[in-house]
C-alpha positions as CSV (number, residue, x, y, z in Angstrom):
1,M,25.4,73.3,48.2
2,S,26.2,76.9,47.2
3,E,29.5,78.5,48.0
4,D,29.8,81.1,50.7
5,P,30.0,84.6,49.1
6,Q,33.4,86.1,48.8
7,I,33.4,89.8,49.6
8,C,36.1,92.4,49.4
9,L,35.8,96.0,50.7
10,V,37.9,98.3,48.5
11,V,38.4,101.8,49.9
12,L,39.3,104.5,47.5
13,I,41.5,107.4,48.6
14,G,42.1,110.6,46.8
15,I,41.2,114.3,46.6
16,P,38.2,115.5,44.5
17,G,38.9,115.4,40.8
18,S,41.3,112.4,41.0
19,G,38.9,110.2,39.0
20,K,37.6,107.8,41.7
21,S,34.0,107.7,40.6
22,S,35.0,107.4,36.9
23,F,37.3,104.5,37.8
24,C,34.4,102.8,39.7
25,S,32.2,102.9,36.6
26,L,35.0,101.4,34.4
27,Y,36.0,98.8,37.0
28,S,32.3,97.7,37.6
29,E,31.9,97.2,33.8
30,Y,35.1,95.3,33.7
31,L,34.0,92.9,36.4
32,L,30.8,92.0,34.6
33,S,32.8,89.5,32.6
34,K,34.4,88.1,35.7
35,S,31.2,86.7,37.3
36,C,31.6,89.3,40.0
37,D,29.0,91.8,41.4
38,T,30.0,95.3,42.4
39,I,28.3,97.6,44.8
40,H,29.3,101.3,44.4
41,V,29.0,103.2,47.6
42,C,29.4,106.8,46.3
43,Y,29.2,109.3,49.2
44,D,28.5,112.3,46.8
45,K,25.4,110.5,45.5
46,L,24.2,109.5,49.0
47,I,24.8,113.0,50.3
48,P,24.9,115.8,47.6
49,L,27.7,118.3,47.9
50,E,25.4,121.2,49.0
51,T,24.0,119.0,51.8
52,Q,27.5,118.1,52.9
53,V,28.5,121.8,53.2
54,K,25.5,122.5,55.5
55,M,26.3,119.4,57.6
56,K,29.9,120.5,58.1
57,E,28.7,123.8,59.5
58,K,27.0,122.0,62.3
59,E,29.4,120.4,64.6
60,G,29.3,116.6,64.6
61,S,26.6,116.3,61.9
62,W,28.9,115.3,59.1
63,K,30.7,112.7,61.2
64,A,27.4,111.3,62.4
65,E,26.1,110.9,58.8
66,R,29.4,109.1,57.8
67,E,28.8,106.7,60.7
68,K,25.4,105.9,59.3
69,I,26.9,105.1,55.9
70,V,29.3,102.6,57.5
71,E,26.4,101.1,59.4
72,A,24.5,100.8,56.1
73,V,27.4,99.1,54.4
74,E,27.5,96.6,57.2
75,Q,23.8,95.9,56.8
76,V,24.4,95.3,53.1
77,I,27.2,92.8,53.9
78,R,24.8,90.9,56.2
79,I,22.3,90.8,53.4
80,I,24.8,89.3,50.9
81,K,26.0,86.8,53.5
82,N,22.4,85.8,54.6
83,D,23.4,86.8,58.1
84,D,20.9,88.1,60.7
85,L,20.1,91.8,60.1
86,K,20.6,94.4,62.8
87,N,17.3,95.9,64.0
88,I,18.0,99.4,62.7
89,E,16.4,101.9,60.4
90,N,18.9,103.3,57.9
91,V,17.9,105.3,54.8
92,Y,21.1,104.5,53.1
93,V,20.7,100.7,52.8
94,D,18.2,100.9,49.9
95,Q,20.2,103.6,48.2
96,I,23.4,101.6,48.3
97,I,22.3,98.1,47.4
98,D,21.4,97.1,43.8
99,N,18.5,94.7,43.6
100,K,20.3,92.7,41.0
101,V,23.0,91.9,43.5
102,I,20.5,90.3,45.9
103,K,18.8,88.4,43.0
104,T,21.8,87.0,41.2
105,K,24.0,86.4,44.3
106,K,27.2,85.8,42.5
107,V,30.0,84.0,44.3
108,R,32.2,87.2,44.5
109,T,31.2,90.8,45.4
110,V,33.4,93.9,45.4
111,I,32.1,96.8,47.5
112,L,33.7,100.1,46.3
113,I,33.9,102.8,49.0
114,D,34.0,105.9,46.9
115,D,34.9,108.9,49.0
116,N,38.0,111.0,49.7
117,N,38.9,109.0,52.7
118,Y,41.9,111.2,53.2
119,L,42.3,110.4,56.9
120,S,43.4,106.9,58.1
121,S,40.8,107.0,60.8
122,M,38.1,107.1,58.1
123,R,39.4,104.1,56.4
124,Y,40.0,102.2,59.6
125,D,36.2,102.0,60.2
126,Y,36.0,99.8,57.1
127,Y,38.9,97.7,58.1
128,Q,37.1,96.9,61.3
129,L,34.0,95.9,59.3
130,A,36.2,93.6,57.2
131,R,37.7,92.1,60.3
132,A,34.3,91.6,62.0
133,H,32.9,89.8,59.0
134,R,36.1,88.0,57.7
135,L,36.2,90.0,54.4
136,G,38.9,90.9,52.0
137,F,40.1,94.5,52.5
138,A,42.1,96.6,50.0
139,Q,42.9,100.3,49.5
140,L,43.5,102.2,46.2
141,H,45.2,105.6,46.5
142,F,44.6,107.8,43.5
143,A,47.9,109.8,43.5
144,C,47.0,112.9,41.6
145,D,48.8,116.1,41.2
146,L,46.9,119.0,42.8
147,A,47.0,121.1,39.6
148,L,45.6,118.2,37.5
149,A,42.9,117.6,40.1
150,K,41.8,121.2,39.9
151,K,41.7,121.0,36.2
152,L,39.6,117.9,36.2
153,N,37.4,119.3,38.9
154,S,36.7,122.4,36.8
155,S,35.4,120.2,33.9
156,R,32.7,118.7,36.1
157,P,29.1,120.1,36.0
158,P,28.9,123.3,38.2
159,A,26.8,121.5,40.9
160,S,29.5,118.8,41.3
161,Q,32.5,121.1,41.5
162,V,34.4,121.4,44.7
163,P,36.0,124.8,45.6
164,D,39.8,125.1,45.1
165,E,40.3,125.9,48.7
166,V,38.7,122.6,49.7
167,L,41.1,120.7,47.4
168,D,44.1,122.7,48.8
169,N,43.1,121.9,52.4
170,M,42.3,118.2,51.7
171,E,45.6,117.7,49.7
172,S,47.6,119.1,52.6
173,K,45.9,116.7,55.1
174,L,45.7,113.6,53.0
175,E,47.3,110.6,54.8
176,P,48.5,108.1,52.2
177,P,48.4,104.4,53.2
178,K,51.6,103.0,54.8
179,P,51.5,99.3,53.9
180,F,55.0,98.6,55.1
181,S,54.4,100.0,58.6
182,N,50.7,99.5,59.2
183,K,49.7,95.8,59.0
184,W,46.0,96.7,58.5
185,E,47.0,98.6,55.3
186,A,48.9,95.6,53.8
187,F,46.8,95.5,50.6
188,S,47.2,99.1,49.7
189,F,48.3,100.3,46.3
190,S,49.0,103.7,44.7
191,L,47.5,104.4,41.3
192,P,49.2,107.4,39.5
193,V,46.6,109.6,37.9
194,Q,47.4,110.9,34.4
195,E,45.0,112.9,32.2
196,T,45.4,110.8,29.1
197,V,46.3,107.4,30.5
198,G,43.8,105.0,32.1
199,H,44.4,102.6,34.9
200,N,45.5,99.0,34.4
201,L,42.3,97.3,35.4
202,E,43.9,93.8,35.2
203,L,46.5,94.9,37.8
204,V,43.8,96.3,40.0
205,E,41.8,93.1,39.7
206,S,44.8,91.0,40.7
207,I,45.2,93.2,43.8
208,V,41.6,92.8,44.7
209,Q,41.6,89.1,44.1
210,A,44.7,88.7,46.4
211,A,42.9,90.7,49.2
212,T,39.8,88.6,48.7
213,A,41.8,85.4,49.0
214,N,43.3,86.7,52.2
215,P,40.4,88.0,54.3
216,V,41.0,89.9,57.6
217,T,40.9,87.6,60.5
218,P,39.2,88.6,63.7
219,V,41.4,89.3,66.7
220,E,39.7,86.6,68.7
221,N,36.7,84.3,68.3
222,V,34.2,86.4,70.3
223,S,30.9,87.6,69.0
224,E,30.4,91.3,68.2
225,E,27.6,91.4,70.9
226,V,29.9,90.0,73.6
227,R,32.8,92.4,72.6
228,E,30.4,95.3,72.8
229,M,29.1,94.2,76.2
230,D,32.7,94.2,77.5
231,R,33.2,97.8,76.4
232,V,31.8,100.7,78.2
233,A,31.5,104.4,77.8
234,C,33.9,106.6,79.8
235,S,33.0,108.6,82.9
236,A,33.7,112.3,83.2
237,S,36.7,111.6,85.5
238,L,38.2,109.0,83.1
239,V,37.8,111.5,80.2
240,H,39.6,114.1,82.4
241,Q,42.5,111.6,82.9
242,A,42.6,110.9,79.1
243,D,42.8,114.7,78.5
244,K,45.8,114.9,80.8
245,Y,47.6,112.1,78.9
246,L,46.7,113.6,75.5
247,R,48.3,116.9,76.5
248,G,51.5,115.0,77.1
249,F,51.3,113.2,73.8
250,V,50.6,116.5,71.9
251,N,53.7,118.1,73.6
252,K,55.8,115.1,72.7
253,R,54.6,115.1,69.1
254,M,55.3,118.8,68.8
255,G,58.8,118.3,70.1
256,E,59.4,115.6,67.5
257,L,58.3,117.9,64.7
258,R,60.5,120.8,66.0
259,S,63.5,118.4,66.0
260,Q,62.8,117.7,62.3
261,G,63.5,121.4,61.5
262,L,60.0,122.4,60.3
263,N,59.6,126.1,59.6
264,K,57.0,128.4,61.3
265,E,54.3,127.9,58.8
266,E,54.8,124.1,58.7
267,M,54.7,124.0,62.5
268,K,51.5,126.1,62.5
269,G,49.8,123.7,60.1
270,A,51.0,120.6,62.0
271,S,49.9,122.1,65.3
272,H,46.4,122.7,63.9
273,D,46.1,119.1,62.8
274,I,47.4,117.7,66.1
275,Y,45.1,119.7,68.3
276,N,42.1,118.8,66.0
277,V,43.0,115.1,66.5
278,K,43.3,115.6,70.3
279,G,39.8,117.2,70.2
280,E,38.4,114.3,68.2
281,V,39.7,111.6,70.5
282,L,38.2,113.4,73.5
283,E,34.9,114.0,71.7
284,D,34.7,110.3,70.8
285,L,35.3,109.3,74.4
286,K,32.8,111.8,75.8
287,T,30.0,110.8,73.5
288,G,30.6,107.1,73.8
289,Y,31.5,106.7,70.2
290,T,34.8,105.2,71.4
291,K,34.4,102.8,74.3
292,L,37.2,101.2,76.4
293,E,37.4,97.6,77.8
294,R,35.3,97.2,80.9
295,G,38.2,95.7,82.8
296,L,40.4,98.6,82.1
297,V,37.7,101.2,83.1
298,E,37.0,99.4,86.4
299,S,40.7,99.0,87.1
300,V,41.2,102.8,86.6
301,Q,38.2,103.6,88.7
302,K,39.6,101.4,91.6
303,R,43.0,103.0,91.1
304,E,44.6,99.7,90.8
305,E,48.4,99.6,90.4
306,G,49.4,100.0,86.8
307,S,45.9,101.0,85.6
308,G,47.1,104.5,84.8
309,E,49.9,103.2,82.5
310,E,47.4,100.9,80.8
311,L,45.0,103.8,80.2
312,A,47.8,106.0,78.9
313,K,48.8,103.2,76.5
314,E,45.3,102.8,75.2
315,I,44.8,106.6,74.7
316,E,48.1,106.9,73.0
317,E,47.1,104.2,70.5
318,L,43.9,106.1,69.7
319,F,45.9,109.3,69.3
320,K,48.4,107.7,67.0
321,L,45.7,106.0,65.0
322,K,44.1,109.3,64.1
323,L,47.5,110.8,63.4
324,N,48.6,107.8,61.4
325,V,51.8,107.6,63.3
326,K,53.1,104.1,64.0
């Protein structure tokens, strides 16, 4: 009887030029001697940079494409585990999976998520995947000085170079993992990037092995289908209530930042980020991308006692998750 496959999702974090893709190549080669398969999910190969630029000009397009990649990764996980496949069409599945992985079916597989992943909300999607399928989950933060990243980026082929202003913007918004305050980021480690010194692959492997040996446990033993049935999209009136609560959370957060003595420019940058997060939360609720528990929605619609407070608590959690404030 063959062993169940052990799978670990490893999310890479770092600005362009920090060496994530080069690391993936080296680590994949290193794992060849460890009887371990690797699947390299490289966003820049799946969606070339010039295509990404065009998508970002169209509101919601880039976000929708990222969701398709997460969906494709889940389909790949199902293939490795011999689980039932979802009835979907996704062009990224064949691009991601390596036929040799399916043929050899080694006991252990590491899936490397190679993107900037500079916001915690981007990474949390993969944590949810790990939780749904009982997988290991780890994060590797490539801590790179901005000047060095720009230098390394300039040495890339012209078509692969990212404009300096994009690096500036991303570096200012990057949310490093917080393993001591966020339980879901417990297996997160920072890898200092130096131009002439490589990473300790044995150390990285020990981290990944530890995460694999301690897979994420689902919150409750309920099938994904049942959980989805118990979650519903929000009505216009409920979204309006959420907007009211969000305005309060925004004002509260801005007050906290003022009390920290931020200068005018810092407050301006923080304000821009906070209002963007508010808009994202509302957009996700409006489009149905984020759904709420059916019982909560029905309770709010019936105006039952305490339902407003429960809704406010749920909206605040969504808001804090995107802000990475715990």
